[in-house]
Phi, psi and omega in degrees: 000151179273140178286343177084012179290144185291137176233127188240125180288148177251136181250121181282137176291343181284317179211079184284161179302324185283357179281169179278117184254127181240165183308131178094348182284160173248120181254137178267116182254144182201160176220148174251112178275133181237150178275183178303334182272002180086359183266148180297142181214143177288149173279161183299325176219173179302136181288159175264146177231138178235136178257120183253113181284163178303330183281351182100348177297134182252128173257119182107200005284156180205150175251359180288125181095346177286132183237139174274123179264317180202185181305114179077356185255121181232144180231159179214122178268117184248125178263131178280141181295159178296323179236077185269170170284130185272136179143199182272121176265151175238139175245117180258128183250139178223132180209170179236132178236113185054038176085354181267135180282132181238132178242146173205163186211143174228174182223157168208160185242138179251124177247161170282171175291346179273060181283161177305144178070014178249128181289128182229002180262005178087355180249151176273139182235149176301130179098348180296146176283114182285343180074184176245141184234085181244153174286173182290325176298316180296318181298318178298318179291322178293321182295330177293316177292320179302318183295313179296321181296319176299321180291318180298320181275350189050048192278329188277140178197165178222140180239143178262126180215182179237146176275189182293346180259006180081010177278144181287130182228136178252110186247147176287137178229050182299144177292319180242139176283166177298318178303315180299316182293323179290328174297317180294319180296319178295320176295324179297317178293323180294318178294322178297325179287344181262345190244133340277352178225159190282132174233172184229049174286142176231172180289349177279348182272082186303316181297326178293317181297321179288322180290319183251031182305313182299318182293328177289320180295316183291322177299314178295326184294314181290331174295320180291319180296319182293323179292320178292328180299324179297319182290317182292342180301333179274007182240035180288155180211161175227150180242129178223130180221119177053042175085350183261117185263141177222123178248100179293160173303128181289154181296325179294324177293318180297315179296321181294319178300313178297320182294318182293317181294316178299320182295313181297317181294320182293318179299318180295316182293319181296320180295317179294319177294315183288337178297337179274003177232069184299147181281163178286153185287155182299141174068003176236313176060218178262009179296130180243130182268139177267346176204163178086358178215140180281133179304326180294319179295315178300317180295319179298321178300315179295321180290325184279323188254071179266067183212162181265329186237000000 
């Protein structure tokens, strides 16, 4: 018989139960065992865990692979088969506290790679997400900008909630997703390449990313503020008490003001920086002749024609 002691599942931020789990993935399962007073307490021995598939097939019980993380907290990494049964899996936990049997259970869902909104027929369709295709060097440089951008925006956050089984879940509640922030960063680089004359910098140019790091972060920042200002426009409010009305500055107006100032400042900085990189003259570019042209003539051509069109 179960002693009825409370058991609370632990969700790993690396691979939580609530994430999309596909064949071949490893999901981290865990439970927090609590005593009658509600405080975490270790079990007498390592708890047993059983994996119950949607078909009813039971894997386990076993304590092999179960690890103690802290007082009362145990985890178990379960690797999903390459060709698994699709659906909701249950992980059943069993332990003993002071000789009393304690039971608990959690759930996670396994999907195929053919999840909704994912192209699986081999053809491109209008509206498909093209994704990002960057080299490892570019990804490292983008991540550097991304880290600073998240700090500037105070974008990252976590909220405590409960799932359908009453288990405590800590979920990310970031203001902007990674895809959104990377899009802003890519737009920032594109704008920098266009103002006031055309250049061809990429995220693979590590020295350029390091040298102009601030301008890329600021460009992405004002794009993010502008996007959020549109959303906040629909959340206006007024305060009225005993006939005295007070209308505080709306969040959208605050963001819009900050967005406008950041944008003006960014354009001024971008123009000053790019002014130190004049473009090559028309019809000559960076092509260098080894014969048939005087070096003085080539130099004069560059000095006179400092324009792009």
